[in-house]
C-alpha atoms as a printed R data frame, in Angstrom:
    type eleno elety resid chain resno        x        y        z
1   ATOM     1    CA   UNK     A     1 -146.491 -168.469  -94.417
2   ATOM     2    CA   UNK     A     2 -149.927 -169.632  -93.964
3   ATOM     3    CA   UNK     A     3 -152.447 -168.842  -96.687
4   ATOM     4    CA   UNK     A     4 -155.883 -167.464  -95.739
5   ATOM     5    CA   UNK     A     5 -157.592 -170.699  -95.330
6   ATOM     6    CA   UNK     A     6 -154.724 -171.957  -93.113
7   ATOM     7    CA   UNK     A     7 -155.090 -168.836  -90.858
8   ATOM     8    CA   UNK     A     8 -158.877 -169.483  -90.527
9   ATOM     9    CA   UNK     A     9 -158.196 -173.131  -89.454
10  ATOM    10    CA   UNK     A    10 -155.558 -172.019  -86.977
11  ATOM    11    CA   UNK     A    11 -157.975 -169.447  -85.478
12  ATOM    12    CA   UNK     A    12 -160.826 -171.836  -85.301
13  ATOM    13    CA   UNK     A    13 -158.663 -174.311  -83.503
14  ATOM    14    CA   UNK     A    14 -157.674 -171.716  -80.914
15  ATOM    15    CA   UNK     A    15 -161.246 -170.718  -80.464
16  ATOM    16    CA   UNK     A    16 -162.118 -174.413  -80.001
17  ATOM    17    CA   UNK     A    17 -159.451 -174.819  -77.286
18  ATOM    18    CA   UNK     A    18 -160.734 -171.782  -75.500
19  ATOM    19    CA   UNK     A    19 -164.355 -173.136  -75.800
20  ATOM    20    CA   UNK     A    20 -163.350 -176.413  -74.107
21  ATOM    21    CA   UNK     A    21 -161.216 -174.755  -71.569
22  ATOM    22    CA   UNK     A    22 -163.754 -172.213  -70.360
23  ATOM    23    CA   UNK     A    23 -166.653 -174.370  -70.617
24  ATOM    24    CA   UNK     A    24 -165.576 -177.809  -69.343
25  ATOM    25    CA   UNK     A    25 -162.321 -177.569  -67.576
26  ATOM    26    CA   UNK     A    26 -162.687 -174.462  -65.437
27  ATOM    27    CA   UNK     A    27 -165.320 -175.827  -63.140
28  ATOM    28    CA   UNK     A    28 -166.534 -172.224  -62.259
29  ATOM    29    CA   UNK     A    29 -170.212 -173.217  -62.364
30  ATOM    30    CA   UNK     A    30 -172.520 -175.704  -63.913
31  ATOM    31    CA   UNK     A    31 -173.060 -175.455  -67.653
32  ATOM    32    CA   UNK     A    32 -176.658 -175.299  -68.776
33  ATOM    33    CA   UNK     A    33 -177.930 -176.188  -72.174
34  ATOM    34    CA   UNK     A    34 -178.498 -172.526  -72.978
35  ATOM    35    CA   UNK     A    35 -175.154 -171.330  -71.846
36  ATOM    36    CA   UNK     A    36 -173.548 -174.214  -73.856
37  ATOM    37    CA   UNK     A    37 -175.595 -173.097  -76.910
38  ATOM    38    CA   UNK     A    38 -174.433 -169.520  -76.633
39  ATOM    39    CA   UNK     A    39 -170.906 -170.744  -76.387
40  ATOM    40    CA   UNK     A    40 -171.322 -172.943  -79.511
41  ATOM    41    CA   UNK     A    41 -173.036 -169.953  -81.295
42  ATOM    42    CA   UNK     A    42 -169.891 -167.820  -80.279
43  ATOM    43    CA   UNK     A    43 -167.533 -170.663  -81.749
44  ATOM    44    CA   UNK     A    44 -169.375 -170.839  -85.023
45  ATOM    45    CA   UNK     A    45 -169.454 -167.062  -85.364
46  ATOM    46    CA   UNK     A    46 -165.728 -166.871  -84.645
47  ATOM    47    CA   UNK     A    47 -165.123 -169.427  -87.540
48  ATOM    48    CA   UNK     A    48 -167.460 -167.735  -89.988
49  ATOM    49    CA   UNK     A    49 -166.340 -164.272  -89.168
50  ATOM    50    CA   UNK     A    50 -162.584 -165.197  -89.486
51  ATOM    51    CA   UNK     A    51 -163.316 -166.650  -92.946
52  ATOM    52    CA   UNK     A    52 -165.134 -163.413  -94.096
53  ATOM    53    CA   UNK     A    53 -162.519 -161.184  -92.615
54  ATOM    54    CA   UNK     A    54 -159.670 -162.945  -94.318
55  ATOM    55    CA   UNK     A    55 -161.340 -163.263  -97.567
56  ATOM    56    CA   UNK     A    56 -162.386 -159.553  -97.821
57  ATOM    57    CA   UNK     A    57 -159.575 -158.320  -95.771
58  ATOM    58    CA   UNK     A    58 -158.673 -155.561  -98.260
59  ATOM    59    CA   UNK     A    59 -162.178 -154.171  -98.582
60  ATOM    60    CA   UNK     A    60 -162.610 -154.261  -94.721
61  ATOM    61    CA   UNK     A    61 -159.267 -152.559  -94.089
62  ATOM    62    CA   UNK     A    62 -160.075 -149.780  -96.649
63  ATOM    63    CA   UNK     A    63 -163.570 -149.186  -95.381
64  ATOM    64    CA   UNK     A    64 -163.829 -147.872  -91.837
65  ATOM    65    CA   UNK     A    65 -167.575 -148.803  -91.331
66  ATOM    66    CA   UNK     A    66 -166.940 -152.367  -92.520
67  ATOM    67    CA   UNK     A    67 -163.869 -152.536  -90.192
68  ATOM    68    CA   UNK     A    68 -165.870 -151.485  -87.195
69  ATOM    69    CA   UNK     A    69 -168.622 -153.792  -87.907
70  ATOM    70    CA   UNK     A    70 -166.213 -156.635  -88.442
71  ATOM    71    CA   UNK     A    71 -164.557 -155.924  -85.087
72  ATOM    72    CA   UNK     A    72 -167.768 -155.703  -83.072
73  ATOM    73    CA   UNK     A    73 -168.963 -159.076  -84.591
74  ATOM    74    CA   UNK     A    74 -165.655 -160.660  -84.025
75  ATOM    75    CA   UNK     A    75 -165.203 -159.399  -80.564
76  ATOM    76    CA   UNK     A    76 -168.837 -160.206  -79.605
77  ATOM    77    CA   UNK     A    77 -168.304 -163.815  -80.867
78  ATOM    78    CA   UNK     A    78 -165.284 -164.241  -78.459
79  ATOM    79    CA   UNK     A    79 -167.461 -162.890  -75.578
80  ATOM    80    CA   UNK     A    80 -170.311 -165.407  -76.224
81  ATOM    81    CA   UNK     A    81 -167.633 -168.030  -76.356
82  ATOM    82    CA   UNK     A    82 -166.446 -167.520  -72.772
83  ATOM    83    CA   UNK     A    83 -169.708 -166.071  -71.342
84  ATOM    84    CA   UNK     A    84 -171.325 -169.264  -70.087
85  ATOM    85    CA   UNK     A    85 -168.355 -170.041  -67.762
86  ATOM    86    CA   UNK     A    86 -168.158 -166.467  -66.385
87  ATOM    87    CA   UNK     A    87 -170.548 -165.075  -63.897
88  ATOM    88    CA   UNK     A    88 -170.775 -161.549  -65.651
89  ATOM    89    CA   UNK     A    89 -173.488 -158.991  -65.770
90  ATOM    90    CA   UNK     A    90 -174.384 -157.092  -68.916
91  ATOM    91    CA   UNK     A    91 -172.063 -154.034  -68.223
92  ATOM    92    CA   UNK     A    92 -169.035 -156.309  -67.666
93  ATOM    93    CA   UNK     A    93 -169.940 -158.226  -70.773
94  ATOM    94    CA   UNK     A    94 -169.976 -154.962  -72.794
95  ATOM    95    CA   UNK     A    95 -166.746 -153.909  -71.172
96  ATOM    96    CA   UNK     A    96 -165.118 -156.992  -72.252
97  ATOM    97    CA   UNK     A    97 -166.206 -156.670  -75.719
98  ATOM    98    CA   UNK     A    98 -164.920 -153.065  -75.736
99  ATOM    99    CA   UNK     A    99 -161.489 -154.278  -74.573
100 ATOM   100    CA   UNK     A   100 -161.375 -156.833  -77.368
101 ATOM   101    CA   UNK     A   101 -162.407 -154.288  -79.948
102 ATOM   102    CA   UNK     A   102 -159.700 -151.914  -78.762
103 ATOM   103    CA   UNK     A   103 -157.083 -154.620  -78.703
104 ATOM   104    CA   UNK     A   104 -157.949 -155.693  -82.204
105 ATOM   105    CA   UNK     A   105 -157.858 -152.062  -83.434
106 ATOM   106    CA   UNK     A   106 -154.396 -151.556  -82.030
107 ATOM   107    CA   UNK     A   107 -153.304 -154.634  -83.853
108 ATOM   108    CA   UNK     A   108 -154.970 -153.470  -86.954
109 ATOM   109    CA   UNK     A   109 -153.189 -150.055  -86.639
110 ATOM   110    CA   UNK     A   110 -149.737 -151.832  -86.139
111 ATOM   111    CA   UNK     A   111 -150.531 -154.045  -89.237
112 ATOM   112    CA   UNK     A   112 -151.639 -150.869  -91.296
113 ATOM   113    CA   UNK     A   113 -148.136 -149.178  -90.360
114 ATOM   114    CA   UNK     A   114 -146.282 -152.274  -91.396
115 ATOM   115    CA   UNK     A   115 -148.322 -152.636  -94.602
116 ATOM   116    CA   UNK     A   116 -147.627 -149.056  -95.532
117 ATOM   117    CA   UNK     A   117 -143.911 -149.456  -94.928
118 ATOM   118    CA   UNK     A   118 -143.934 -152.684  -96.955
119 ATOM   119    CA   UNK     A   119 -145.603 -151.029  -99.869
120 ATOM   120    CA   UNK     A   120 -143.170 -148.154  -99.685
121 ATOM   121    CA   UNK     A   121 -140.279 -150.420  -99.676
122 ATOM   122    CA   UNK     A   122 -141.824 -152.306 -102.610
123 ATOM   123    CA   UNK     A   123 -142.102 -148.979 -104.510
124 ATOM   124    CA   UNK     A   124 -138.497 -148.132 -103.753
125 ATOM   125    CA   UNK     A   125 -137.343 -151.464 -105.077
126 ATOM   126    CA   UNK     A   126 -139.523 -151.154 -108.252
127 ATOM   127    CA   UNK     A   127 -138.478 -147.567 -108.993
128 ATOM   128    CA   UNK     A   128 -135.173 -146.371 -110.306
129 ATOM   129    CA   UNK     A   129 -134.127 -143.561 -108.095
130 ATOM   130    CA   UNK     A   130 -132.341 -141.410 -110.610
131 ATOM   131    CA   UNK     A   131 -134.795 -141.439 -113.484
132 ATOM   132    CA   UNK     A   132 -137.906 -142.421 -111.575
133 ATOM   133    CA   UNK     A   133 -138.550 -145.053 -114.143
134 ATOM   134    CA   UNK     A   134 -139.530 -148.624 -113.316
135 ATOM   135    CA   UNK     A   135 -136.393 -150.594 -112.244
136 ATOM   136    CA   UNK     A   136 -134.667 -153.688 -113.444
137 ATOM   137    CA   UNK     A   137 -136.459 -155.626 -110.670
138 ATOM   138    CA   UNK     A   138 -139.795 -154.420 -112.053
139 ATOM   139    CA   UNK     A   139 -138.651 -155.207 -115.612
140 ATOM   140    CA   UNK     A   140 -137.825 -158.820 -114.751
141 ATOM   141    CA   UNK     A   141 -141.204 -159.446 -113.475
142 ATOM   142    CA   UNK     A   142 -143.181 -157.698 -116.220
143 ATOM   143    CA   UNK     A   143 -140.946 -159.137 -118.874
144 ATOM   144    CA   UNK     A   144 -141.611 -162.602 -117.545
145 ATOM   145    CA   UNK     A   145 -145.415 -162.258 -117.412
146 ATOM   146    CA   UNK     A   146 -145.476 -160.605 -120.955
147 ATOM   147    CA   UNK     A   147 -143.401 -163.394 -122.473
148 ATOM   148    CA   UNK     A   148 -145.603 -166.060 -120.820
149 ATOM   149    CA   UNK     A   149 -148.773 -164.347 -122.188
150 ATOM   150    CA   UNK     A   150 -147.195 -164.167 -125.715
151 ATOM   151    CA   UNK     A   151 -146.266 -167.715 -125.482
152 ATOM   152    CA   UNK     A   152 -149.712 -168.615 -124.669
153 ATOM   153    CA   UNK     A   153 -150.796 -166.558 -127.644
154 ATOM   154    CA   UNK     A   154 -152.957 -164.148 -125.564
155 ATOM   155    CA   UNK     A   155 -151.018 -161.010 -126.644
156 ATOM   156    CA   UNK     A   156 -148.834 -159.713 -129.433
157 ATOM   157    CA   UNK     A   157 -145.526 -158.608 -127.927
158 ATOM   158    CA   UNK     A   158 -142.642 -156.557 -129.006
159 ATOM   159    CA   UNK     A   159 -139.592 -155.426 -127.047
160 ATOM   160    CA   UNK     A   160 -137.372 -152.555 -127.590
161 ATOM   161    CA   UNK     A   161 -133.955 -152.198 -125.890
162 ATOM   162    CA   UNK     A   162 -132.143 -148.747 -126.085
163 ATOM   163    CA   UNK     A   163 -128.581 -147.729 -125.121
164 ATOM   164    CA   UNK     A   164 -127.039 -144.241 -124.980
165 ATOM   165    CA   UNK     A   165 -124.000 -143.994 -127.335
166 ATOM   166    CA   UNK     A   166 -120.614 -143.266 -125.886
167 ATOM   167    CA   UNK     A   167 -121.957 -142.784 -122.452
168 ATOM   168    CA   UNK     A   168 -118.679 -143.576 -120.554
169 ATOM   169    CA   UNK     A   169 -117.081 -140.828 -122.617
170 ATOM   170    CA   UNK     A   170 -119.724 -138.413 -121.355
171 ATOM   171    CA   UNK     A   171 -118.883 -139.306 -117.813
172 ATOM   172    CA   UNK     A   172 -115.097 -139.175 -118.261
173 ATOM   173    CA   UNK     A   173 -115.309 -135.811 -120.109
174 ATOM   174    CA   UNK     A   174 -117.946 -133.954 -118.236
175 ATOM   175    CA   UNK     A   175 -118.350 -135.785 -114.996
176 ATOM   176    CA   UNK     A   176 -120.932 -138.072 -113.458
177 ATOM   177    CA   UNK     A   177 -123.327 -135.330 -112.580
178 ATOM   178    CA   UNK     A   178 -123.654 -134.363 -116.353
179 ATOM   179    CA   UNK     A   179 -124.028 -138.100 -116.955
180 ATOM   180    CA   UNK     A   180 -126.849 -138.340 -114.617
181 ATOM   181    CA   UNK     A   181 -128.441 -135.317 -116.269
182 ATOM   182    CA   UNK     A   182 -128.123 -137.003 -119.532
183 ATOM   183    CA   UNK     A   183 -129.782 -140.039 -118.230
184 ATOM   184    CA   UNK     A   184 -132.676 -138.052 -116.823
185 ATOM   185    CA   UNK     A   185 -133.145 -136.088 -120.162
186 ATOM   186    CA   UNK     A   186 -132.984 -139.159 -122.298
187 ATOM   187    CA   UNK     A   187 -135.538 -141.087 -120.031
188 ATOM   188    CA   UNK     A   188 -137.758 -138.010 -120.339
189 ATOM   189    CA   UNK     A   189 -137.573 -138.002 -124.017
190 ATOM   190    CA   UNK     A   190 -138.421 -141.782 -124.241
191 ATOM   191    CA   UNK     A   191 -141.319 -141.425 -121.890
192 ATOM   192    CA   UNK     A   192 -142.824 -138.606 -123.873
193 ATOM   193    CA   UNK     A   193 -142.782 -140.523 -127.100
194 ATOM   194    CA   UNK     A   194 -144.448 -143.668 -125.473
195 ATOM   195    CA   UNK     A   195 -147.174 -141.965 -123.532
196 ATOM   196    CA   UNK     A   196 -149.828 -142.474 -126.127
197 ATOM   197    CA   UNK     A   197 -149.142 -146.077 -126.631
198 ATOM   198    CA   UNK     A   198 -151.476 -148.377 -124.576
199 ATOM   199    CA   UNK     A   199 -149.625 -151.301 -123.050
200 ATOM   200    CA   UNK     A   200 -146.111 -149.707 -123.263
201 ATOM   201    CA   UNK     A   201 -144.014 -150.124 -120.228
202 ATOM   202    CA   UNK     A   202 -140.532 -148.215 -119.886
203 ATOM   203    CA   UNK     A   203 -137.849 -149.463 -117.658
204 ATOM   204    CA   UNK     A   204 -134.161 -148.443 -116.753
205 ATOM   205    CA   UNK     A   205 -132.566 -151.966 -117.061
206 ATOM   206    CA   UNK     A   206 -128.841 -151.073 -116.766
207 ATOM   207    CA   UNK     A   207 -126.581 -148.181 -116.301
208 ATOM   208    CA   UNK     A   208 -127.409 -146.244 -119.723
209 ATOM   209    CA   UNK     A   209 -129.741 -149.033 -120.911
210 ATOM   210    CA   UNK     A   210 -133.552 -148.825 -121.234
211 ATOM   211    CA   UNK     A   211 -136.152 -151.334 -122.122
212 ATOM   212    CA   UNK     A   212 -139.678 -150.865 -123.598
213 ATOM   213    CA   UNK     A   213 -142.135 -153.849 -123.336
214 ATOM   214    CA   UNK     A   214 -145.031 -153.404 -125.970
215 ATOM   215    CA   UNK     A   215 -147.944 -155.435 -125.557
216 ATOM   216    CA   UNK     A   216 -150.327 -155.839 -128.441
217 ATOM   217    CA   UNK     A   217 -147.938 -154.057 -130.745
218 ATOM   218    CA   UNK     A   218 -146.342 -155.245 -133.966
219 ATOM   219    CA   UNK     A   219 -143.190 -154.505 -135.696
220 ATOM   220    CA   UNK     A   220 -144.691 -151.592 -137.579
221 ATOM   221    CA   UNK     A   221 -145.731 -149.674 -134.484
222 ATOM   222    CA   UNK     A   222 -142.574 -150.508 -132.522
223 ATOM   223    CA   UNK     A   223 -140.539 -149.193 -135.514
224 ATOM   224    CA   UNK     A   224 -142.440 -145.988 -135.660
225 ATOM   225    CA   UNK     A   225 -141.927 -145.480 -131.901
226 ATOM   226    CA   UNK     A   226 -138.288 -146.318 -132.083
227 ATOM   227    CA   UNK     A   227 -137.769 -143.736 -134.911
228 ATOM   228    CA   UNK     A   228 -139.587 -141.120 -132.918
229 ATOM   229    CA   UNK     A   229 -137.509 -141.811 -129.794
230 ATOM   230    CA   UNK     A   230 -134.415 -141.616 -131.834
231 ATOM   231    CA   UNK     A   231 -135.472 -138.275 -133.339
232 ATOM   232    CA   UNK     A   232 -136.399 -136.828 -129.949
233 ATOM   233    CA   UNK     A   233 -133.013 -137.800 -128.262
234 ATOM   234    CA   UNK     A   234 -131.110 -136.350 -131.189
235 ATOM   235    CA   UNK     A   235 -132.896 -133.025 -130.680
236 ATOM   236    CA   UNK     A   236 -131.514 -132.934 -127.109
237 ATOM   237    CA   UNK     A   237 -128.677 -130.478 -126.293
238 ATOM   238    CA   UNK     A   238 -126.759 -130.539 -122.929
239 ATOM   239    CA   UNK     A   239 -125.119 -127.374 -121.805
240 ATOM   240    CA   UNK     A   240 -121.956 -127.701 -119.647
241 ATOM   241    CA   UNK     A   241 -119.004 -125.481 -118.539
242 ATOM   242    CA   UNK     A   242 -116.874 -127.363 -121.024
243 ATOM   243    CA   UNK     A   243 -119.322 -126.730 -123.919
244 ATOM   244    CA   UNK     A   244 -122.556 -128.068 -125.322
245 ATOM   245    CA   UNK     A   245 -122.878 -131.563 -126.872
246 ATOM   246    CA   UNK     A   246 -125.761 -133.738 -128.388
247 ATOM   247    CA   UNK     A   247 -126.858 -137.185 -127.444
248 ATOM   248    CA   UNK     A   248 -127.440 -140.336 -129.742
249 ATOM   249    CA   UNK     A   249 -128.813 -143.634 -128.886
250 ATOM   250    CA   UNK     A   250 -128.770 -147.134 -130.480
251 ATOM   251    CA   UNK     A   251 -131.971 -149.151 -130.587
252 ATOM   252    CA   UNK     A   252 -132.847 -152.915 -131.057
253 ATOM   253    CA   UNK     A   253 -136.352 -153.970 -131.867
254 ATOM   254    CA   UNK     A   254 -137.704 -157.445 -131.640
255 ATOM   255    CA   UNK     A   255 -141.126 -159.012 -132.041
256 ATOM   256    CA   UNK     A   256 -141.814 -162.376 -130.277
257 ATOM   257    CA   UNK     A   257 -141.806 -165.310 -132.467
258 ATOM   258    CA   UNK     A   258 -142.384 -169.039 -131.570
259 ATOM   259    CA   UNK     A   259 -138.662 -169.575 -132.112
260 ATOM   260    CA   UNK     A   260 -138.076 -167.619 -128.901
261 ATOM   261    CA   UNK     A   261 -138.571 -170.633 -126.598
262 ATOM   262    CA   UNK     A   262 -137.436 -168.813 -123.516
263 ATOM   263    CA   UNK     A   263 -137.537 -165.288 -122.504
264 ATOM   264    CA   UNK     A   264 -133.684 -165.283 -122.460
265 ATOM   265    CA   UNK     A   265 -133.812 -166.079 -126.222
266 ATOM   266    CA   UNK     A   266 -136.217 -163.319 -126.868
267 ATOM   267    CA   UNK     A   267 -134.317 -160.700 -124.902
268 ATOM   268    CA   UNK     A   268 -130.927 -161.813 -126.442
269 ATOM   269    CA   UNK     A   269 -132.270 -161.549 -129.859
270 ATOM   270    CA   UNK     A   270 -133.408 -157.818 -129.263
271 ATOM   271    CA   UNK     A   271 -130.050 -157.161 -127.602
272 ATOM   272    CA   UNK     A   272 -128.287 -158.605 -130.652
273 ATOM   273    CA   UNK     A   273 -130.027 -156.099 -132.821
274 ATOM   274    CA   UNK     A   274 -129.066 -153.257 -130.379
275 ATOM   275    CA   UNK     A   275 -125.398 -154.459 -130.824
276 ATOM   276    CA   UNK     A   276 -125.754 -154.557 -134.633
277 ATOM   277    CA   UNK     A   277 -126.756 -150.814 -134.461
278 ATOM   278    CA   UNK     A   278 -123.782 -150.202 -132.168
279 ATOM   279    CA   UNK     A   279 -121.294 -151.864 -134.358
280 ATOM   280    CA   UNK     A   280 -122.550 -150.194 -137.596
281 ATOM   281    CA   UNK     A   281 -122.232 -146.433 -136.676
282 ATOM   282    CA   UNK     A   282 -124.509 -146.173 -133.744
283 ATOM   283    CA   UNK     A   283 -127.392 -143.634 -133.667
284 ATOM   284    CA   UNK     A   284 -129.489 -146.152 -135.251
285 ATOM   285    CA   UNK     A   285 -132.620 -148.315 -135.070
286 ATOM   286    CA   UNK     A   286 -132.282 -152.070 -135.920
287 ATOM   287    CA   UNK     A   287 -135.531 -153.964 -136.564
288 ATOM   288    CA   UNK     A   288 -135.227 -157.732 -136.906
289 ATOM   289    CA   UNK     A   289 -131.584 -157.347 -137.830
290 ATOM   290    CA   UNK     A   290 -132.006 -154.499 -140.420
291 ATOM   291    CA   UNK     A   291 -131.174 -150.785 -139.853
292 ATOM   292    CA   UNK     A   292 -134.309 -148.892 -140.720
293 ATOM   293    CA   UNK     A   293 -133.272 -145.226 -140.367
294 ATOM   294    CA   UNK     A   294 -130.554 -144.973 -143.131
């Protein structure tokens, strides 16, 4: 895909071809210095306006007045480009400009619809349908960016990974609808306990697994958050036709160190702390390999 500069070059090349074709190859009437100067001005305005429109495309698209001005300037420049080779009066020239504006407006509307659909698709990809948390796809991107920032020592980074205990048993005993309800309740409890932490991002990264990226947060704050989350989840009570049951989770907490050469090493270290909690009674928070809530 062409970048913005490449698009400007292509558009300027097309305009130059039009300039040569209309003013030298058509042979409709003699070209005067004045008419040639007008065509050259049109060519220059096309190049400059194309560059400006590409560079500030977002601002122009979002501001209706700027969009109208940009379209008038752009369409007029094309009119100036071909005017010397056409025996047009003022009204026909204005009509030509209006046609060009209508044409470009239609293109803009089509592109806007496409952009809206694209943004909606990206939103769907980055959002987990069930919990409405950020998805694994969004996690991979954010985790990579945060890891690189930590490695460049521009931020302090901690990572929390959480997993619902005995979730398969919940699904097998009470059914998947209850399992879905548990996922929603747990995600809500987690979200409520990170809302006051600036730089905290929550993701559903697996079936019953969640991840929290914490920028500019050390072990002490990450541990405090994890214990609050554990407490909140322990207070949940799920009512079903088969009875009422509680929910527990296991949590692994890791802070980035220079020994974490890759993001996979960092992730795996946090995950190993999660498994340590799982293998030592569950319903626990493991910070740097040590269970802290017992």
